OpenMM code with the backbone's topology and positions (N, CA, C; nanometers):
from openmm import Vec3, app, unit

residues = "MET ASN PRO THR LEU GLN LYS ARG SER VAL ASN LEU HIS GLY HIS ALA THR SER LEU ALA LEU GLU PRO GLU PHE TRP ALA VAL LEU ASP GLN ALA ALA THR ASP GLY GLY PHE SER LEU SER GLY LEU ILE ALA SER ILE ASP ASP ALA ARG GLY ASP ARG PRO LEU ALA SER ALA CYS ARG VAL PHE ALA LEU SER ARG SER ASN ALA PRO ARG SER PRO GLY SER CYS GLN ALA GLU PRO ASP".split()
positions = [
    Vec3(-4.9196, -1.8636, -0.2481),
    Vec3(-4.9343, -1.9408, -0.3704),
    Vec3(-4.7983, -1.9553, -0.4363),
    Vec3(-4.7786, -2.0679, -0.4994),
    Vec3(-4.6556, -2.0981, -0.5701),
    Vec3(-4.6400, -2.0017, -0.6882),
    Vec3(-4.5259, -1.9339, -0.7018),
    Vec3(-4.5087, -1.8363, -0.8098),
    Vec3(-4.5068, -1.8986, -0.9490),
    Vec3(-4.4899, -2.0310, -0.9598),
    Vec3(-4.4897, -2.0933, -1.0915),
    Vec3(-4.6310, -2.1279, -1.1387),
    Vec3(-4.7301, -2.1112, -1.0532),
    Vec3(-4.8679, -2.1387, -1.0914),
    Vec3(-4.9322, -2.0138, -1.1499),
    Vec3(-5.0149, -2.0346, -1.2513),
    Vec3(-5.0947, -1.9258, -1.3074),
    Vec3(-5.2396, -1.9523, -1.2714),
    Vec3(-5.3028, -1.8522, -1.2154),
    Vec3(-5.4418, -1.8653, -1.1752),
    Vec3(-5.5305, -1.8014, -1.2814),
    Vec3(-5.6342, -1.8751, -1.3234),
    Vec3(-5.7309, -1.8232, -1.4207),
    Vec3(-5.8712, -1.8446, -1.3662),
    Vec3(-5.9591, -1.7550, -1.4038),
    Vec3(-6.1004, -1.7687, -1.3690),
    Vec3(-6.1733, -1.8328, -1.4855),
    Vec3(-6.2586, -1.9295, -1.4552),
    Vec3(-6.3403, -1.9954, -1.5561),
    Vec3(-6.4830, -2.0045, -1.5054),
    Vec3(-6.5756, -2.0150, -1.5990),
    Vec3(-6.7169, -2.0275, -1.5646),
    Vec3(-6.7574, -2.1715, -1.5894),
    Vec3(-6.7934, -2.2431, -1.4814),
    Vec3(-6.8339, -2.3827, -1.4921),
    Vec3(-6.9811, -2.3952, -1.4584),
    Vec3(-7.0603, -2.4226, -1.5600),
    Vec3(-7.2041, -2.4429, -1.5408),
    Vec3(-7.2686, -2.3250, -1.4668),
    Vec3(-7.2294, -2.2040, -1.5058),
    Vec3(-7.2890, -2.0842, -1.4480),
    Vec3(-7.2257, -2.0357, -1.3192),
    Vec3(-7.1207, -2.1023, -1.2747),
    Vec3(-7.0541, -2.0614, -1.1504),
    Vec3(-6.9092, -2.0243, -1.1803),
    Vec3(-6.8684, -1.9073, -1.1362),
    Vec3(-6.7299, -1.8643, -1.1543),
    Vec3(-6.6419, -1.9372, -1.0536),
    Vec3(-6.5298, -1.9859, -1.1014),
    Vec3(-6.4324, -2.0495, -1.0139),
    Vec3(-6.2938, -2.0169, -1.0664),
    Vec3(-6.1940, -2.0357, -0.9845),
    Vec3(-6.0573, -2.0125, -1.0300),
    Vec3(-5.9795, -2.1423, -1.0194),
    Vec3(-5.8814, -2.1523, -1.1047),
    Vec3(-5.8013, -2.2728, -1.1152),
    Vec3(-5.6561, -2.2305, -1.1310),
    Vec3(-5.5683, -2.2892, -1.0529),
    Vec3(-5.4258, -2.2572, -1.0593),
    Vec3(-5.3494, -2.3775, -1.1134),
    Vec3(-5.2820, -2.3570, -1.2259),
    Vec3(-5.2021, -2.4618, -1.2901),
    Vec3(-5.0709, -2.4024, -1.3395),
    Vec3(-4.9755, -2.4885, -1.3650),
    Vec3(-4.8503, -2.4468, -1.4240),
    Vec3(-4.8750, -2.4034, -1.5689),
    Vec3(-4.7954, -2.3082, -1.6195),
    Vec3(-4.8148, -2.2575, -1.7560),
    Vec3(-4.8133, -2.3672, -1.8625),
    Vec3(-4.7335, -2.4701, -1.8420),
    Vec3(-4.7257, -2.5781, -1.9400),
    Vec3(-4.8598, -2.6514, -1.9535),
    Vec3(-4.9296, -2.6697, -1.8417),
    Vec3(-5.0605, -2.7343, -1.8462),
    Vec3(-5.1642, -2.6423, -1.9120),
    Vec3(-5.1577, -2.5130, -1.8818),
    Vec3(-5.2495, -2.4188, -1.9474),
    Vec3(-5.2291, -2.4218, -2.0984),
    Vec3(-5.1054, -2.4312, -2.1426),
    Vec3(-5.0781, -2.4327, -2.2871),
    Vec3(-5.1442, -2.5532, -2.3537),
    Vec3(-5.1360, -2.6694, -2.2902),
    Vec3(-5.1983, -2.7896, -2.3464),
    Vec3(-5.3502, -2.7753, -2.3448),
    Vec3(-5.4062, -2.7246, -2.2354),
    Vec3(-5.5516, -2.7066, -2.2279),
    Vec3(-5.5996, -2.6051, -2.3313),
    Vec3(-5.5280, -2.4952, -2.3460),
    Vec3(-5.5647, -2.3950, -2.4478),
    Vec3(-5.5655, -2.4571, -2.5871),
    Vec3(-5.4624, -2.5360, -2.6177),
    Vec3(-5.4542, -2.5986, -2.7498),
    Vec3(-5.5650, -2.7025, -2.7685),
    Vec3(-5.5943, -2.7792, -2.6643),
    Vec3(-5.7011, -2.8797, -2.6725),
    Vec3(-5.8355, -2.8123, -2.6979),
    Vec3(-5.8606, -2.7010, -2.6319),
    Vec3(-5.9857, -2.6279, -2.6533),
    Vec3(-5.9933, -2.5774, -2.7969),
    Vec3(-5.8850, -2.5202, -2.8454),
    Vec3(-5.8812, -2.4701, -2.9827),
    Vec3(-5.9020, -2.5841, -3.0821),
    Vec3(-5.8286, -2.6930, -3.0641),
    Vec3(-5.8381, -2.8071, -3.1552),
    Vec3(-5.9780, -2.8678, -3.1555),
    Vec3(-6.0427, -2.8686, -3.0398),
    Vec3(-6.1743, -2.9300, -3.0290),
    Vec3(-6.2892, -2.8360, -3.0591),
    Vec3(-6.2577, -2.7080, -3.0832),
    Vec3(-6.3631, -2.6107, -3.1114),
    Vec3(-6.4420, -2.5703, -2.9888),
    Vec3(-6.3788, -2.5786, -2.8717),
    Vec3(-6.4417, -2.5436, -2.7449),
    Vec3(-6.3849, -2.4128, -2.6923),
    Vec3(-6.4597, -2.3476, -2.6070),
    Vec3(-6.3991, -2.2433, -2.5244),
    Vec3(-6.3180, -2.3151, -2.4165),
    Vec3(-6.2258, -2.2449, -2.3549),
    Vec3(-6.1495, -2.3049, -2.2452),
    Vec3(-6.2435, -2.3455, -2.1330),
    Vec3(-6.3412, -2.2600, -2.1006),
    Vec3(-6.4381, -2.2937, -1.9958),
    Vec3(-6.5183, -2.4185, -2.0328),
    Vec3(-6.5546, -2.4306, -2.1606),
    Vec3(-6.6290, -2.5482, -2.2044),
    Vec3(-6.5479, -2.6756, -2.1893),
    Vec3(-6.4193, -2.6691, -2.2259),
    Vec3(-6.3322, -2.7848, -2.2097),
    Vec3(-6.3186, -2.8219, -2.0632),
    Vec3(-6.2932, -2.7224, -1.9786),
    Vec3(-6.2746, -2.7501, -1.8365),
    Vec3(-6.4047, -2.8008, -1.7748),
    Vec3(-6.5192, -2.7525, -1.8224),
    Vec3(-6.6481, -2.8037, -1.7735),
    Vec3(-6.6630, -2.9520, -1.8075),
    Vec3(-6.6182, -2.9927, -1.9272),
    Vec3(-6.6284, -3.1343, -1.9629),
    Vec3(-6.5324, -3.2193, -1.8787),
    Vec3(-6.4160, -3.1658, -1.8477),
    Vec3(-6.3226, -3.2351, -1.7576),
    Vec3(-6.3853, -3.2445, -1.6193),
    Vec3(-6.4468, -3.1363, -1.5746),
    Vec3(-6.5133, -3.1333, -1.4444),
    Vec3(-6.6228, -3.2396, -1.4361),
    Vec3(-6.7014, -3.2526, -1.5421),
    Vec3(-6.8106, -3.3503, -1.5444),
    Vec3(-6.7605, -3.4936, -1.5336),
    Vec3(-6.6403, -3.5194, -1.5849),
    Vec3(-6.5877, -3.6554, -1.5902),
    Vec3(-6.4899, -3.6893, -1.4776),
    Vec3(-6.4614, -3.5967, -1.3877),
    Vec3(-6.3501, -3.6155, -1.2949),
    Vec3(-6.3795, -3.7033, -1.1745),
    Vec3(-6.5052, -3.7282, -1.1436),
    Vec3(-6.5362, -3.8071, -1.0245),
    Vec3(-6.4944, -3.7338, -0.8992),
    Vec3(-6.4228, -3.8041, -0.8107),
    Vec3(-6.3802, -3.7454, -0.6825),
    Vec3(-6.2456, -3.6742, -0.6899),
    Vec3(-6.1824, -3.6778, -0.8046),
    Vec3(-6.0507, -3.6165, -0.8210),
    Vec3(-6.0640, -3.4643, -0.8163),
    Vec3(-5.9730, -3.3925, -0.7512),
    Vec3(-5.9761, -3.2455, -0.7542),
    Vec3(-5.9667, -3.1941, -0.8986),
    Vec3(-6.0320, -3.0830, -0.9261),
    Vec3(-6.0368, -3.0306, -1.0615),
    Vec3(-5.8984, -3.0018, -1.1176),
    Vec3(-5.8111, -2.9404, -1.0401),
    Vec3(-5.6757, -2.9117, -1.0901),
    Vec3(-5.6034, -3.0411, -1.1275),
    Vec3(-5.6173, -3.1438, -1.0474),
    Vec3(-5.5548, -3.2726, -1.0779),
    Vec3(-5.6142, -3.3326, -1.2039),
    Vec3(-5.7454, -3.3261, -1.2183),
    Vec3(-5.8115, -3.3800, -1.3382),
    Vec3(-5.7644, -3.3070, -1.4636),
    Vec3(-5.7443, -3.1767, -1.4539),
    Vec3(-5.6943, -3.1003, -1.5689),
    Vec3(-5.5514, -3.1402, -1.6030),
    Vec3(-5.4693, -3.1629, -1.5021),
    Vec3(-5.3318, -3.2059, -1.5280),
    Vec3(-5.3284, -3.3445, -1.5920),
    Vec3(-5.4110, -3.4370, -1.5416),
    Vec3(-5.4167, -3.5718, -1.5990),
    Vec3(-5.4655, -3.5653, -1.7436),
    Vec3(-5.5671, -3.4831, -1.7692),
    Vec3(-5.6154, -3.4654, -1.9060),
    Vec3(-5.5029, -3.4149, -1.9958),
    Vec3(-5.4311, -3.3125, -1.9498),
    Vec3(-5.3233, -3.2540, -2.0298),
    Vec3(-5.2125, -3.3564, -2.0554),
    Vec3(-5.1768, -3.4328, -1.9542),
    Vec3(-5.0731, -3.5349, -1.9726),
    Vec3(-5.1185, -3.6427, -2.0697),
    Vec3(-5.2428, -3.6867, -2.0563),
    Vec3(-5.2913, -3.7919, -2.1459),
    Vec3(-5.2990, -3.7404, -2.2891),
    Vec3(-5.3354, -3.6151, -2.3053),
    Vec3(-5.3426, -3.5566, -2.4403),
    Vec3(-5.2033, -3.5412, -2.4993),
    Vec3(-5.1076, -3.5048, -2.4174),
    Vec3(-4.9706, -3.4886, -2.4653),
    Vec3(-4.9088, -3.6218, -2.5057),
    Vec3(-4.9514, -3.7302, -2.4425),
    Vec3(-4.8950, -3.8621, -2.4699),
    Vec3(-4.9716, -3.9390, -2.5761),
    Vec3(-5.0892, -3.8907, -2.6155),
    Vec3(-5.1729, -3.9625, -2.7117),
    Vec3(-5.1458, -3.9128, -2.8530),
    Vec3(-5.1604, -4.0023, -2.9512),
    Vec3(-5.1528, -3.9565, -3.0900),
    Vec3(-5.2660, -3.8592, -3.1175),
    Vec3(-5.2394, -3.7546, -3.1917),
    Vec3(-5.3406, -3.6518, -3.2172),
    Vec3(-5.4105, -3.6773, -3.3495),
    Vec3(-5.5411, -3.6582, -3.3461),
    Vec3(-5.6186, -3.6565, -3.4686),
    Vec3(-5.6998, -3.5290, -3.4687),
    Vec3(-5.7190, -3.4666, -3.5838),
    Vec3(-5.7900, -3.3388, -3.5883),
    Vec3(-5.9290, -3.3490, -3.5287),
    Vec3(-5.9635, -3.2516, -3.4439),
    Vec3(-6.0967, -3.2445, -3.3855),
    Vec3(-6.1210, -3.3397, -3.2713),
    Vec3(-6.0203, -3.4176, -3.2306),
    Vec3(-6.0439, -3.5090, -3.1197),
    Vec3(-6.0154, -3.4389, -2.9889),
    Vec3(-6.1101, -3.4512, -2.8996),
    Vec3(-6.0962, -3.3885, -2.7685),
    Vec3(-6.1843, -3.4650, -2.6723),
    Vec3(-6.1223, -3.5337, -2.5770),
    Vec3(-6.1982, -3.6076, -2.4797),
    Vec3(-6.1645, -3.5574, -2.3424),
    Vec3(-6.2645, -3.5508, -2.2571),
    Vec3(-6.2406, -3.5072, -2.1202),
    Vec3(-6.1903, -3.6216, -2.0352),
    Vec3(-6.2183, -3.7441, -2.0711),
    Vec3(-6.1766, -3.8595, -1.9942),
    Vec3(-6.0588, -3.9262, -2.0639),
    Vec3(-5.9415, -3.9345, -2.0015),
    Vec3(-5.8225, -3.9843, -2.0680),
    Vec3(-5.8204, -4.1339, -2.0920),
    Vec3(-5.9191, -4.2094, -2.0484),
    Vec3(-5.9185, -4.3547, -2.0691),
    Vec3(-5.9233, -4.3791, -2.2142),
] * unit.nanometer
topology = app.Topology()
chain = topology.addChain("A")
for resn in residues:
    res = topology.addResidue(resn, chain)
    for name in ("N", "CA", "C"):
        topology.addAtom(name, app.Element.getBySymbol(name[0]), res)
């Protein structure tokens, strides 16, 4: 495994899974969960639900990038970056 990746365990719809992302992406996801009033697992579950055929790690990175590039409003949190 790449030493720059951080692996975390999350519970998605009752199933434990692990996800490896760079620390910068985890920071954005953690903040998005906090801002939206979600647990991290809840946020990632919503990303998972909206990802289609995209791998979960990729969907989380796209979500984090779209959130970083979008204007922020309090309490806004979307799993789909469109």
